[in-house]
C-alpha positions as CSV (number, residue, x, y, z in Angstrom):
1,M,-57.8,-28.9,-26.9
2,W,-61.5,-28.6,-26.1
3,N,-62.7,-25.2,-27.0
4,C,-66.0,-24.7,-25.2
5,D,-66.2,-20.9,-25.2
6,G,-68.8,-20.9,-28.0
7,W,-71.3,-23.0,-26.0
8,L,-72.1,-20.2,-23.6
9,T,-72.9,-17.7,-26.4
10,G,-74.9,-20.1,-28.6
11,D,-72.1,-20.2,-31.2
12,Y,-71.6,-23.9,-31.4
13,P,-72.0,-26.5,-34.1
14,G,-75.7,-27.2,-34.7
15,A,-77.0,-24.0,-33.0
16,G,-78.8,-23.0,-36.1
17,N,-80.7,-26.3,-36.2
18,F,-83.1,-25.2,-33.5
19,L,-86.1,-23.1,-34.3
20,F,-85.2,-19.3,-34.3
21,G,-81.7,-20.1,-33.1
22,F,-82.6,-20.1,-29.4
23,G,-80.9,-23.4,-28.7
24,P,-82.9,-26.2,-27.1
25,F,-85.7,-23.8,-26.0
26,G,-86.2,-22.5,-29.5
27,G,-88.5,-25.3,-30.3
28,I,-90.7,-24.5,-27.3
29,M,-90.7,-20.8,-28.3
30,G,-91.6,-21.7,-31.9
31,V,-94.5,-23.8,-30.8
32,L,-95.8,-21.1,-28.4
33,I,-95.5,-18.5,-31.2
34,I,-97.5,-20.7,-33.6
35,I,-100.2,-21.4,-31.0
36,V,-100.5,-17.6,-30.3
37,L,-100.8,-16.9,-34.0
38,L,-103.4,-19.6,-34.5
39,I,-105.5,-18.2,-31.6
40,L,-105.3,-14.7,-33.0
41,L,-106.3,-15.9,-36.5
42,Y,-109.3,-17.8,-34.9
43,K,-110.4,-14.7,-33.0
44,L,-110.1,-12.5,-36.2
45,F,-112.1,-15.0,-38.3
46,K,-114.8,-15.3,-35.6
47,A,-115.0,-11.5,-35.3
48,L,-115.4,-11.1,-39.1
49,T,-118.0,-13.8,-39.7
50,P,-121.6,-13.1,-38.8
51,G,-122.8,-15.3,-36.0
52,T,-126.2,-16.6,-35.0
53,N,-126.9,-13.2,-33.4
54,A,-128.3,-11.9,-36.7
55,A,-131.0,-14.6,-36.8
56,S,-131.8,-14.0,-33.2
57,D,-132.2,-10.3,-33.7
58,K,-134.5,-10.9,-36.7
59,N,-136.7,-13.3,-34.6
60,D,-136.8,-10.8,-31.7
61,S,-137.8,-8.0,-34.1
62,L,-140.6,-10.1,-35.6
63,M,-141.9,-10.9,-32.1
64,I,-142.0,-7.2,-31.2
65,L,-143.7,-6.5,-34.5
66,K,-146.4,-9.2,-33.9
67,S,-147.0,-7.9,-30.4
68,R,-147.4,-4.3,-31.6
69,F,-149.9,-5.5,-34.2
70,A,-151.8,-7.6,-31.6
71,R,-152.1,-4.6,-29.3
72,G,-153.5,-2.5,-32.1
73,E,-150.5,-0.1,-32.2
74,I,-150.1,-0.6,-36.0
75,S,-152.4,-1.4,-38.8
76,L,-152.4,-4.5,-41.0
77,D,-150.7,-2.6,-43.9
78,E,-148.0,-1.3,-41.6
79,Y,-147.5,-4.7,-40.1
80,Q,-147.1,-6.4,-43.5
81,R,-144.8,-3.6,-44.8
82,M,-142.6,-3.9,-41.7
83,K,-142.6,-7.7,-41.8
84,D,-141.5,-7.7,-45.5
85,T,-138.7,-5.2,-44.6
86,L,-137.5,-7.4,-41.8
87,M,-137.6,-10.6,-43.9
88,H,-135.6,-9.2,-46.7
89,R,-132.8,-7.8,-44.6
């Protein structure tokens, strides 16, 4: 009269209504998969976009260049040429 054999195998009416067909835990699995995918996309986007490190590196390079000029290690012409090169990078 009551055929309950399919309930143990997931072959019951409405089993396909849950995400990925995992029954009641399919929704949780689906949410976890979506969260993991979003985290991976965020990390990929962050790795591909230039950060503030580029501006910091330029400022550090200019400070080194200024200190070399102040110590007399390079001439005014060398200083200006190197500064122009750094500013146009």
